[in-house]
DRENDO-1510 file (C-alpha; in Angstrom, 1 decimal, always signed):
<recs>
REC; n; res; u; v; w
REC; 1; MET; +4.9; -11.7; +10.6 .
REC; 2; ALA; +5.9; -8.7; +12.7 .
REC; 3; ILE; +9.3; -7.1; +12.5 .
REC; 4; ARG; +10.1; -8.2; +16.0 .
REC; 5; GLU; +7.8; -11.1; +17.1 .
REC; 6; ASN; +6.2; -10.8; +20.6 .
REC; 7; PHE; +8.2; -7.8; +21.6 .
REC; 8; SER; +7.0; -6.1; +24.8 .
REC; 9; TYR; +7.8; -2.6; +26.1 .
REC; 10; THR; +10.4; -4.2; +28.4 .
REC; 11; ASP; +12.0; -6.0; +25.4 .
REC; 12; MET; +11.9; -2.7; +23.5 .
REC; 13; ASP; +13.7; -0.8; +26.3 .
REC; 14; GLU; +16.4; -3.5; +26.6 .
REC; 15; TRP; +16.8; -3.5; +22.8 .
REC; 16; LEU; +17.2; +0.3; +22.7 .
REC; 17; ASN; +19.7; +0.3; +25.5 .
REC; 18; ALA; +21.7; -2.5; +23.8 .
REC; 19; LYS; +21.8; -0.5; +20.6 .
REC; 20; ARG; +22.8; +2.7; +22.5 .
REC; 21; VAL; +20.0; +4.6; +20.7 .
REC; 22; THR; +20.1; +8.4; +21.3 .
REC; 23; GLU; +17.0; +9.4; +19.3 .
REC; 24; ILE; +13.7; +7.8; +18.3 .
REC; 25; GLU; +11.5; +8.6; +15.4 .
REC; 26; CYS; +7.9; +8.1; +16.5 .
REC; 27; LEU; +5.9; +7.4; +13.3 .
REC; 28; VAL; +2.2; +7.4; +12.4 .
REC; 29; PRO; +1.1; +6.4; +8.9 .
REC; 30; ASP; -1.6; +8.9; +7.7 .
REC; 31; LEU; -4.3; +8.2; +5.3 .
REC; 32; THR; -2.1; +9.0; +2.3 .
REC; 33; GLY; +0.6; +6.7; +3.6 .
REC; 34; VAL; +2.9; +9.6; +4.6 .
REC; 35; ALA; +4.9; +9.1; +7.8 .
REC; 36; ARG; +3.9; +11.7; +10.4 .
REC; 37; GLY; +5.1; +12.1; +14.0 .
REC; 38; LYS; +7.9; +13.4; +16.2 .
REC; 39; ILE; +11.5; +12.8; +17.0 .
REC; 40; LEU; +12.2; +12.3; +20.7 .
REC; 41; PRO; +15.4; +12.0; +22.7 .
REC; 42; ARG; +15.8; +8.5; +24.1 .
REC; 43; VAL; +15.3; +9.6; +27.7 .
REC; 44; LYS; +11.9; +11.1; +26.8 .
REC; 45; PHE; +10.6; +7.9; +25.2 .
REC; 46; THR; +8.7; +6.0; +27.9 .
REC; 47; GLU; +5.6; +3.9; +28.0 .
REC; 48; GLU; +4.0; +6.2; +30.5 .
REC; 49; ARG; +4.7; +9.4; +28.6 .
REC; 50; GLY; +2.4; +8.8; +25.7 .
REC; 51; MET; +3.0; +11.0; +22.6 .
REC; 52; ARG; +0.2; +13.2; +21.4 .
REC; 53; LEU; -0.7; +14.5; +17.9 .
REC; 54; PRO; -3.8; +16.4; +16.7 .
REC; 55; GLU; -6.5; +14.3; +15.1 .
REC; 56; ALA; -6.2; +16.4; +12.0 .
REC; 57; VAL; -2.9; +14.8; +11.2 .
REC; 58; LEU; -4.9; +11.8; +10.0 .
REC; 59; GLY; -7.2; +14.0; +8.0 .
REC; 60; MET; -4.9; +15.8; +5.5 .
REC; 61; THR; -4.4; +15.6; +1.8 .
REC; 62; VAL; -1.1; +14.6; +0.3 .
REC; 63; THR; -0.5; +18.4; +0.0 .
REC; 64; GLY; -1.1; +19.0; +3.7 .
REC; 65; ASN; -4.5; +20.6; +3.5 .
REC; 66; SER; -7.8; +19.7; +5.3 .
REC; 67; PRO; -11.4; +19.7; +4.0 .
REC; 68; VAL; -13.3; +22.8; +5.1 .
REC; 69; GLY; -17.1; +22.6; +5.5 .
REC; 70; ASP; -17.5; +18.9; +4.7 .
REC; 71; GLU; -20.3; +17.8; +7.1 .
REC; 72; ALA; -19.2; +14.2; +7.3 .
REC; 73; TYR; -15.6; +15.1; +7.9 .
REC; 74; ASP; -16.5; +17.6; +10.6 .
REC; 75; LYS; -18.5; +14.9; +12.4 .
REC; 76; ALA; -15.5; +12.6; +12.5 .
REC; 77; ILE; -12.7; +15.0; +13.3 .
REC; 78; SER; -13.3; +17.4; +16.1 .
REC; 79; SER; -13.4; +21.1; +15.2 .
REC; 80; THR; -11.5; +21.8; +18.5 .
REC; 81; ASP; -8.3; +20.2; +17.1 .
REC; 82; ARG; -8.1; +17.8; +19.9 .
REC; 83; ASP; -5.2; +15.4; +20.5 .
REC; 84; MET; -4.9; +11.7; +19.9 .
REC; 85; ILE; -2.8; +9.6; +22.3 .
REC; 86; LEU; -0.2; +7.6; +20.5 .
REC; 87; LYS; +1.2; +4.3; +21.8 .
REC; 88; ALA; +4.2; +2.6; +20.3 .
REC; 89; ASP; +3.9; -0.9; +18.9 .
REC; 90; PRO; +7.0; -2.6; +20.3 .
REC; 91; THR; +6.9; -5.2; +17.5 .
REC; 92; THR; +7.7; -2.4; +14.9 .
REC; 93; ILE; +10.9; -1.1; +16.6 .
REC; 94; THR; +13.9; -1.0; +14.2 .
REC; 95; MET; +16.9; +1.1; +13.5 .
REC; 96; VAL; +17.1; +3.9; +11.0 .
REC; 97; PRO; +20.1; +2.7; +8.9 .
REC; 98; TRP; +20.8; +6.0; +7.1 .
REC; 99; ALA; +20.9; +8.1; +10.3 .
REC; 100; VAL; +24.3; +9.4; +11.4 .
REC; 101; ASP; +23.7; +8.9; +15.2 .
REC; 102; PRO; +22.2; +5.7; +16.6 .
REC; 103; THR; +18.5; +6.3; +15.8 .
REC; 104; ALA; +15.5; +4.0; +16.1 .
REC; 105; GLN; +12.1; +4.2; +14.5 .
REC; 106; VAL; +8.8; +2.8; +15.8 .
REC; 107; ILE; +5.2; +2.8; +14.5 .
REC; 108; HIS; +2.5; +4.1; +16.8 .
REC; 109; ASP; -1.2; +3.3; +17.1 .
REC; 110; CYS; -3.7; +6.2; +17.6 .
REC; 111; TYR; -6.1; +6.3; +20.5 .
REC; 112; PHE; -8.9; +8.6; +21.7 .
REC; 113; ALA; -8.8; +9.9; +25.3 .
REC; 114; ASP; -11.3; +7.1; +26.3 .
REC; 115; GLY; -8.8; +4.5; +25.3 .
REC; 116; GLU; -10.5; +3.4; +22.1 .
REC; 117; LEU; -8.5; +3.1; +18.8 .
REC; 118; VAL; -9.0; +6.0; +16.4 .
REC; 119; ASP; -11.2; +4.2; +14.0 .
REC; 120; PHE; -10.2; +6.1; +10.8 .
REC; 121; ALA; -6.4; +5.6; +11.4 .
REC; 122; PRO; -5.0; +3.2; +8.7 .
REC; 123; ARG; -3.7; +0.6; +11.2 .
REC; 124; SER; -7.0; +0.7; +13.0 .
REC; 125; VAL; -8.9; +0.0; +9.7 .
REC; 126; LEU; -6.8; -3.0; +8.9 .
REC; 127; ARG; -7.1; -4.3; +12.5 .
REC; 128; ARG; -10.9; -4.0; +12.2 .
REC; 129; VAL; -10.9; -6.2; +9.1 .
REC; 130; LEU; -8.5; -8.8; +10.7 .
REC; 131; LYS; -10.8; -9.0; +13.7 .
REC; 132; LEU; -13.7; -10.0; +11.4 .
REC; 133; TYR; -11.6; -12.8; +10.1 .
REC; 134; ALA; -10.6; -13.9; +13.6 .
REC; 135; GLU; -14.2; -14.1; +14.6 .
REC; 136; LYS; -14.7; -16.6; +11.9 .
REC; 137; GLY; -11.7; -18.7; +12.9 .
REC; 138; TRP; -9.8; -17.5; +9.8 .
REC; 139; LYS; -6.3; -16.0; +9.4 .
REC; 140; PRO; -5.5; -14.2; +6.1 .
REC; 141; LEU; -2.0; -14.4; +4.7 .
REC; 142; VAL; -0.6; -11.9; +2.2 .
REC; 143; ALA; +2.5; -11.4; +0.1 .
REC; 144; PRO; +2.9; -8.0; -1.6 .
REC; 145; GLU; +4.9; -7.4; -4.7 .
REC; 146; LEU; +5.9; -3.8; -5.0 .
REC; 147; GLU; +6.9; -2.1; -8.2 .
REC; 148; PHE; +8.8; +1.2; -8.4 .
REC; 149; TYR; +10.9; +3.4; -10.7 .
REC; 150; LEU; +14.4; +4.7; -10.2 .
REC; 151; THR; +14.8; +8.1; -11.9 .
REC; 152; ALA; +17.4; +10.8; -12.4 .
REC; 153; LYS; +17.0; +13.6; -9.9 .
REC; 154; ASN; +14.3; +16.1; -10.9 .
REC; 155; ILE; +14.1; +19.3; -9.0 .
REC; 156; ASP; +11.7; +21.0; -11.5 .
REC; 157; PRO; +8.2; +19.3; -11.3 .
REC; 158; ASP; +7.4; +20.9; -14.7 .
REC; 159; LEU; +9.9; +18.7; -16.4 .
REC; 160; PRO; +9.3; +15.0; -17.3 .
REC; 161; LEU; +11.2; +12.3; -15.4 .
REC; 162; ALA; +14.1; +10.5; -17.0 .
REC; 163; ALA; +15.8; +7.1; -16.3 .
REC; 164; PRO; +18.8; +7.4; -14.0 .
REC; 165; ILE; +22.5; +6.9; -15.0 .
REC; 166; GLY; +23.8; +3.5; -14.1 .
REC; 167; ARG; +27.4; +2.2; -13.6 .
REC; 168; SER; +28.0; +2.3; -17.4 .
REC; 169; GLY; +27.4; +6.0; -17.5 .
REC; 170; ARG; +24.3; +5.6; -19.6 .
REC; 171; ALA; +20.6; +5.7; -19.0 .
REC; 172; GLU; +18.3; +2.9; -20.1 .
REC; 173; THR; +16.6; +3.6; -23.5 .
REC; 174; SER; +15.0; +0.2; -24.1 .
REC; 175; ARG; +12.9; -2.3; -22.3 .
REC; 176; GLN; +15.0; -4.6; -20.1 .
REC; 177; VAL; +12.4; -6.8; -18.4 .
REC; 178; TYR; +14.0; -9.4; -16.1 .
REC; 179; SER; +17.5; -8.3; -17.2 .
REC; 180; ILE; +20.1; -9.2; -14.6 .
REC; 181; ASP; +22.6; -6.8; -16.2 .
REC; 182; ALA; +20.1; -4.0; -16.0 .
REC; 183; VAL; +19.7; -4.6; -12.3 .
REC; 184; ASN; +23.5; -4.7; -11.9 .
REC; 185; GLU; +23.7; -1.2; -13.3 .
REC; 186; PHE; +22.5; -0.1; -9.9 .
REC; 187; ASP; +24.4; -2.6; -7.7 .
REC; 188; PRO; +25.7; -0.1; -5.2 .
REC; 189; LEU; +22.2; +1.2; -4.5 .
REC; 190; PHE; +20.7; -2.3; -4.2 .
REC; 191; GLU; +23.5; -3.5; -1.9 .
REC; 192; ASP; +22.6; -0.6; +0.4 .
REC; 193; ILE; +18.9; -1.5; +0.2 .
REC; 194; TYR; +19.5; -5.1; +1.1 .
REC; 195; ASP; +21.8; -4.1; +3.9 .
REC; 196; TYR; +19.2; -1.7; +5.2 .
REC; 197; CYS; +16.4; -4.2; +4.9 .
REC; 198; ASP; +18.4; -6.9; +6.7 .
REC; 199; LEU; +19.1; -4.5; +9.5 .
REC; 200; MET; +15.4; -3.6; +9.8 .
REC; 201; ASN; +14.1; -7.3; +9.5 .
REC; 202; LEU; +12.0; -6.4; +6.5 .
REC; 203; ASP; +12.3; -9.9; +5.0 .
REC; 204; VAL; +12.4; -8.8; +1.4 .
REC; 205; ASP; +12.6; -11.8; -1.0 .
REC; 206; THR; +13.5; -11.3; -4.7 .
REC; 207; LEU; +14.4; -8.3; -6.8 .
REC; 208; ILE; +13.7; -8.1; -10.5 .
REC; 209; HIS; +13.8; -5.6; -13.3 .
REC; 210; GLU; +10.3; -4.8; -14.5 .
REC; 211; ILE; +9.2; -3.7; -18.0 .
REC; 212; GLY; +9.8; +0.0; -17.8 .
REC; 213; ALA; +13.1; +1.9; -18.1 .
REC; 214; GLY; +14.5; +2.0; -14.5 .
REC; 215; GLN; +11.4; +0.1; -13.2 .
REC; 216; MET; +12.1; -2.6; -10.5 .
REC; 217; GLU; +10.0; -4.9; -8.3 .
REC; 218; ILE; +10.7; -6.1; -4.8 .
REC; 219; ASN; +8.8; -9.1; -3.4 .
REC; 220; PHE; +8.0; -9.8; +0.3 .
REC; 221; GLN; +7.6; -13.2; +1.9 .
REC; 222; HIS; +4.1; -14.0; +2.8 .
REC; 223; GLY; +2.8; -13.4; +6.4 .
REC; 224; ASP; +0.5; -11.5; +8.6 .
REC; 225; PRO; -1.2; -8.6; +6.9 .
REC; 226; LEU; -0.5; -6.0; +9.6 .
REC; 227; GLY; +3.2; -7.0; +9.8 .
REC; 228; LEU; +3.5; -6.9; +6.0 .
REC; 229; ALA; +1.8; -3.5; +5.8 .
REC; 230; ASP; +4.4; -2.2; +8.4 .
REC; 231; LYS; +7.2; -3.6; +6.2 .
REC; 232; VAL; +5.9; -2.0; +3.0 .
REC; 233; PHE; +5.5; +1.3; +4.9 .
REC; 234; TYR; +9.1; +1.1; +6.1 .
REC; 235; PHE; +10.4; -0.1; +2.8 .
REC; 236; LYS; +9.0; +2.9; +0.8 .
REC; 237; ARG; +10.8; +5.2; +3.2 .
REC; 238; THR; +14.0; +3.2; +3.1 .
REC; 239; LEU; +14.2; +3.0; -0.6 .
REC; 240; ARG; +13.7; +6.7; -1.1 .
REC; 241; GLU; +16.4; +7.5; +1.4 .
REC; 242; ALA; +18.8; +5.0; -0.2 .
REC; 243; ALA; +18.1; +6.4; -3.7 .
REC; 244; LEU; +18.9; +9.9; -2.5 .
REC; 245; LYS; +22.2; +8.7; -1.1 .
REC; 246; HIS; +23.0; +7.6; -4.6 .
REC; 247; ASP; +21.9; +10.8; -6.2 .
REC; 248; MET; +18.7; +9.6; -7.7 .
REC; 249; TYR; +15.0; +9.4; -6.9 .
REC; 250; ALA; +12.8; +6.4; -6.2 .
REC; 251; THR; +9.1; +6.8; -6.8 .
REC; 252; PHE; +6.0; +4.7; -6.2 .
REC; 253; MET; +3.8; +6.9; -8.4 .
REC; 254; ALA; +1.4; +4.7; -10.3 .
REC; 255; LYS; +2.3; +6.3; -13.6 .
REC; 256; PRO; +5.5; +8.4; -13.3 .
REC; 257; MET; +6.5; +8.5; -17.0 .
REC; 258; ALA; +4.5; +8.8; -20.2 .
REC; 259; GLY; +5.0; +5.9; -22.5 .
REC; 260; GLU; +6.2; +3.5; -19.8 .
REC; 261; PRO; +4.1; +0.9; -17.8 .
REC; 262; GLY; +2.7; +1.9; -14.5 .
REC; 263; SER; +3.7; +0.5; -11.1 .
REC; 264; ALA; +1.5; -1.8; -9.1 .
REC; 265; MET; +1.4; -3.4; -5.7 .
REC; 266; HIS; +0.3; -7.0; -6.5 .
REC; 267; VAL; -1.0; -8.7; -3.4 .
REC; 268; HIS; -1.1; -12.5; -3.1 .
REC; 269; GLN; -3.7; -13.5; -0.6 .
REC; 270; SER; -4.9; -16.7; +1.0 .
REC; 271; VAL; -6.8; -17.7; +4.2 .
REC; 272; VAL; -6.1; -20.5; +6.6 .
REC; 273; ASP; -8.2; -22.1; +9.3 .
REC; 274; VAL; -6.8; -21.1; +12.6 .
REC; 275; LYS; -7.5; -24.4; +14.3 .
REC; 276; THR; -6.2; -26.8; +11.6 .
REC; 277; GLY; -3.8; -24.5; +9.7 .
REC; 278; ARG; -5.4; -25.7; +6.5 .
REC; 279; ASN; -5.8; -23.3; +3.5 .
REC; 280; ILE; -9.6; -22.9; +3.2 .
REC; 281; PHE; -9.2; -22.1; -0.5 .
REC; 282; SER; -8.7; -25.9; -1.0 .
REC; 283; GLY; -11.1; -28.7; -0.2 .
REC; 284; GLU; -10.1; -31.9; +1.5 .
REC; 285; ASP; -9.7; -33.4; -2.0 .
REC; 286; GLY; -7.1; -30.7; -2.8 .
REC; 287; ASN; -9.4; -29.0; -5.4 .
REC; 288; GLU; -10.7; -25.4; -5.3 .
REC; 289; SER; -13.2; -24.9; -2.5 .
REC; 290; LYS; -16.5; -23.0; -2.5 .
REC; 291; LEU; -14.9; -20.4; -0.3 .
REC; 292; PHE; -12.1; -19.9; -2.9 .
REC; 293; HIS; -14.7; -19.1; -5.5 .
REC; 294; GLN; -16.7; -16.9; -3.2 .
REC; 295; TYR; -13.6; -14.9; -2.3 .
REC; 296; ILE; -13.1; -14.2; -5.9 .
REC; 297; GLY; -16.8; -13.3; -6.2 .
REC; 298; GLY; -16.3; -10.8; -3.4 .
REC; 299; LEU; -13.3; -9.2; -5.1 .
REC; 300; GLN; -15.3; -8.9; -8.4 .
REC; 301; ARG; -18.3; -7.5; -6.7 .
REC; 302; TYR; -16.7; -4.9; -4.4 .
REC; 303; MET; -13.3; -3.9; -6.0 .
REC; 304; PRO; -14.9; -1.2; -8.3 .
REC; 305; SER; -16.1; +0.5; -5.1 .
REC; 306; ALA; -12.7; +0.0; -3.5 .
REC; 307; MET; -10.8; +1.7; -6.4 .
REC; 308; ALA; -10.6; +5.1; -4.6 .
REC; 309; ILE; -8.6; +3.3; -1.9 .
REC; 310; VAL; -6.3; +1.1; -4.1 .
REC; 311; ALA; -6.0; +3.8; -6.8 .
REC; 312; PRO; -6.0; +6.9; -4.6 .
REC; 313; TYR; -4.8; +9.7; -6.9 .
REC; 314; VAL; -5.7; +11.2; -10.2 .
REC; 315; ASN; -2.4; +9.8; -11.5 .
REC; 316; SER; -3.4; +6.3; -10.5 .
REC; 317; TYR; -5.9; +6.0; -13.3 .
REC; 318; ARG; -3.3; +6.6; -16.0 .
REC; 319; ARG; -2.0; +3.1; -15.2 .
REC; 320; ILE; -5.4; +1.4; -15.8 .
REC; 321; VAL; -5.2; +1.1; -19.6 .
REC; 322; ARG; -5.1; -1.8; -22.1 .
REC; 323; HIS; -2.0; -3.7; -23.0 .
REC; 324; THR; +0.2; -2.0; -20.3 .
REC; 325; ALA; +0.6; -4.9; -17.9 .
REC; 326; ALA; -2.3; -3.6; -15.8 .
REC; 327; PRO; -5.8; -5.0; -15.6 .
REC; 328; ILE; -8.8; -3.1; -17.0 .
REC; 329; ASN; -11.5; -5.3; -15.7 .
REC; 330; LEU; -12.6; -7.8; -12.9 .
REC; 331; GLN; -12.0; -11.1; -14.7 .
REC; 332; TRP; -10.1; -14.0; -13.2 .
REC; 333; GLY; -7.9; -16.8; -14.6 .
REC; 334; ILE; -5.3; -19.4; -13.9 .
REC; 335; ASP; -1.7; -18.0; -14.4 .
REC; 336; ASN; -3.2; -15.2; -16.5 .
REC; 337; ARG; -1.5; -11.8; -16.1 .
REC; 338; THR; -4.1; -10.0; -18.2 .
REC; 339; VAL; -6.9; -10.3; -15.6 .
REC; 340; GLY; -7.6; -8.4; -12.4 .
REC; 341; PHE; -7.4; -11.5; -10.2 .
REC; 342; ARG; -4.7; -14.1; -11.2 .
REC; 343; VAL; -4.5; -17.5; -9.6 .
REC; 344; PRO; -0.9; -18.8; -9.7 .
REC; 345; VAL; -0.3; -22.5; -10.3 .
REC; 346; SER; +0.3; -24.0; -6.9 .
REC; 347; GLY; -0.4; -26.9; -4.6 .
REC; 348; ALA; -3.5; -27.2; -2.4 .
REC; 349; GLN; -1.9; -25.6; +0.7 .
REC; 350; ASP; -0.4; -22.8; -1.3 .
REC; 351; ARG; -3.5; -21.9; -3.3 .
REC; 352; ARG; -3.9; -18.1; -3.5 .
REC; 353; ILE; -5.3; -15.2; -5.4 .
REC; 354; GLU; -3.2; -12.3; -6.7 .
REC; 355; ASN; -5.0; -9.0; -6.8 .
REC; 356; ARG; -3.3; -7.1; -9.7 .
REC; 357; ILE; -5.5; -4.0; -9.5 .
REC; 358; ILE; -3.8; -2.3; -6.6 .
REC; 359; GLY; -1.4; +0.6; -7.4 .
REC; 360; ALA; +2.1; +1.1; -5.9 .
REC; 361; ASP; +0.9; +4.5; -4.7 .
REC; 362; ALA; -1.8; +3.0; -2.4 .
REC; 363; ASN; -1.5; +3.2; +1.4 .
REC; 364; PRO; -0.4; -0.4; +2.2 .
REC; 365; TYR; -2.6; -0.6; +5.4 .
REC; 366; LEU; -5.7; +0.5; +3.5 .
REC; 367; ALA; -5.0; -1.5; +0.4 .
REC; 368; LEU; -4.6; -4.7; +2.4 .
REC; 369; ALA; -7.7; -3.9; +4.5 .
REC; 370; VAL; -9.9; -3.3; +1.5 .
REC; 371; THR; -8.8; -6.3; -0.6 .
REC; 372; LEU; -9.3; -8.6; +2.4 .
REC; 373; ALA; -12.6; -6.9; +3.1 .
REC; 374; CYS; -13.8; -7.6; -0.4 .
REC; 375; GLY; -12.8; -11.3; -0.1 .
REC; 376; TYR; -14.4; -11.5; +3.3 .
REC; 377; LEU; -17.7; -10.2; +2.0 .
REC; 378; GLY; -17.6; -12.6; -0.8 .
REC; 379; MET; -17.3; -15.6; +1.6 .
REC; 380; VAL; -19.8; -14.5; +4.2 .
REC; 381; ASP; -22.4; -13.5; +1.5 .
REC; 382; ALA; -21.6; -16.5; -0.7 .
REC; 383; LEU; -21.0; -14.6; -3.9 .
REC; 384; GLU; -20.2; -16.5; -7.0 .
REC; 385; PRO; -17.6; -15.4; -9.5 .
REC; 386; THR; -18.0; -15.0; -13.2 .
REC; 387; PRO; -16.7; -17.8; -15.5 .
REC; 388; ILE; -12.9; -18.2; -15.7 .
REC; 389; VAL; -11.2; -16.4; -18.5 .
REC; 390; GLU; -8.9; -18.6; -20.7 .
REC; 391; GLY; -7.4; -16.1; -23.1 .
REC; 392; SER; -6.5; -12.4; -22.9 .
REC; 393; ALA; -8.8; -10.2; -20.9 .
REC; 394; TYR; -7.5; -7.0; -22.6 .
REC; 395; LYS; -10.0; -7.5; -25.4 .
REC; 396; MET; -12.9; -7.5; -22.9 .
REC; 397; PRO; -14.8; -4.4; -21.8 .
REC; 398; VAL; -13.4; -2.0; -19.2 .
REC; 399; GLU; -15.1; -2.7; -15.8 .
REC; 400; LEU; -13.1; -0.5; -13.5 .
REC; 401; PRO; -13.7; +3.2; -12.7 .
REC; 402; GLN; -11.8; +5.5; -15.1 .
REC; 403; GLY; -11.2; +8.4; -12.7 .
REC; 404; LEU; -11.1; +9.4; -9.1 .
REC; 405; PRO; -14.5; +11.3; -9.0 .
REC; 406; GLU; -16.3; +8.1; -10.3 .
REC; 407; ALA; -14.4; +5.9; -7.8 .
REC; 408; LEU; -15.2; +8.3; -4.8 .
REC; 409; ASN; -18.9; +8.2; -5.7 .
REC; 410; LEU; -18.9; +4.4; -5.6 .
REC; 411; VAL; -17.0; +4.0; -2.3 .
REC; 412; ARG; -19.2; +6.6; -0.6 .
REC; 413; ASN; -22.4; +4.7; -1.5 .
REC; 414; GLU; -21.2; +1.1; -1.0 .
REC; 415; THR; -23.1; +0.0; +2.2 .
REC; 416; ARG; -21.3; -3.3; +2.8 .
REC; 417; LEU; -17.8; -1.8; +2.5 .
REC; 418; ARG; -18.9; +0.9; +5.0 .
REC; 419; GLU; -20.0; -1.8; +7.4 .
REC; 420; VAL; -16.7; -3.6; +7.2 .
REC; 421; LEU; -14.3; -0.6; +7.0 .
REC; 422; GLY; -16.3; +1.9; +9.2 .
REC; 423; ASP; -18.5; +4.9; +8.4 .
REC; 424; ARG; -16.1; +7.4; +9.8 .
REC; 425; PHE; -13.1; +6.1; +7.8 .
REC; 426; ILE; -15.1; +6.2; +4.6 .
REC; 427; ASP; -16.3; +9.7; +5.3 .
REC; 428; VAL; -12.9; +11.2; +6.3 .
REC; 429; TYR; -11.1; +9.4; +3.5 .
REC; 430; SER; -13.6; +10.5; +0.8 .
REC; 431; ALA; -13.5; +14.1; +1.9 .
REC; 432; ILE; -9.7; +14.1; +1.7 .
REC; 433; LYS; -9.6; +12.6; -1.7 .
REC; 434; GLU; -12.3; +14.9; -3.0 .
REC; 435; LEU; -10.2; +17.9; -1.9 .
REC; 436; GLU; -7.1; +16.5; -3.5 .
REC; 437; HIS; -9.1; +16.2; -6.8 .
REC; 438; GLN; -10.3; +19.8; -6.5 .
REC; 439; GLU; -6.7; +20.9; -5.9 .
REC; 440; PHE; -5.6; +19.0; -9.0 .
REC; 441; MET; -8.3; +20.6; -11.1 .
REC; 442; THR; -6.8; +24.1; -10.5 .
REC; 443; VAL; -3.6; +23.0; -12.3 .
REC; 444; ILE; -3.2; +23.5; -16.0 .
REC; 445; SER; -1.2; +20.7; -17.6 .
REC; 446; PRO; +1.4; +20.9; -20.4 .
REC; 447; TRP; -0.9; +18.9; -22.7 .
REC; 448; GLU; -3.6; +21.7; -22.4 .
REC; 449; ARG; -1.1; +24.4; -23.2 .
REC; 450; GLU; +0.4; +22.5; -26.1 .
REC; 451; HIS; -2.8; +21.4; -27.8 .
REC; 452; LEU; -5.4; +24.0; -26.7 .
REC; 453; LEU; -3.6; +27.3; -26.4 .
REC; 454; LEU; -3.5; +28.1; -30.1 .
REC; 455; HIS; -5.9; +25.5; -31.6 .
REC; 456; VAL; -9.3; +26.0; -30.0 .
</recs>
């Protein structure tokens, strides 16, 4: 479901005029999920004008650097630093609730000069996967559940993060999972968040306190993957801004604090037949269909190669450890939160699969694209899943990559994912992530200074 269904450029202009908007933030999600773009006066924002940005904006690390001398990267992104042409998607227009003056924001798609979509842009990658589903007469539906931490302000990156101070004047020091009172500690912040989300049509559903100190989860109602990716993209920005207003930070790092559980983006996914509206994960008798099992088989077969996309940073792999509410393998089970792929108890039309491997730090467009790609390959290649797990999967062997270099090697060499996601995307993305890892390896951690400095 889009933020504004079936909005045209004419509708968008009328909406902007009615809101008396004076400025517009023109946004492009880059490969790391960061919002890039320009701020334009309202009078300069027209369909004919067409904003431009260099291609390299999509080819930067989270630190703002670009790979130098990577052959595959250089083939994809022009060495002449040429421009992309950006076109606003009117269905994504919404207000910026925290702005002083009437300001709107709108997400743009990226095009080459010949009118073709820039194939390695995150929205383009997701559109590519959705097109494959459409060609089969299928429509995927998703519902993300996004975990995050609230923390006290921390202006020194060398210092560990701490839980924020709530209304009581105290910080959390114990686990408060599902505690209503613990959520109420931050009522002023969450009232602003809900107000902002209502103003932006983000359709957030429930809010709960998760396991960690200051860790929360927000759930989105199920809908179209592209529309949900837009909403998660906007929500991350909105939450960070609201938290700053209340003198705290909000972070989607996969593992922001030692000794606390990591943060995930669990994604519930199902597929309906476009003609009949029937959930193809259920047969006519209401039981699990072959396509349901094959979808799980695809997730099991290809998710290890997708880890560099759903666990995109060195920090991401600190979350994937036993007994920390995160999966360590590719098993599946009914209402089992210890497995990678959980099947909630539901009726035939609501049958779905929850991918619990994806981190909160993942780019939502790419995360949804790759999990749907894995399921798609499972169905078209008729892949069978392993036997269902009845007990805890934590006692079973680790089946997921344990670090970014291993994950990058897998995604670079997985032919079928390349076919679905695109060669140029895989090449550009891999080059960026390899450079990020190289940058990380130049940093000496406190652990190394503490345990190695005087002992080795």
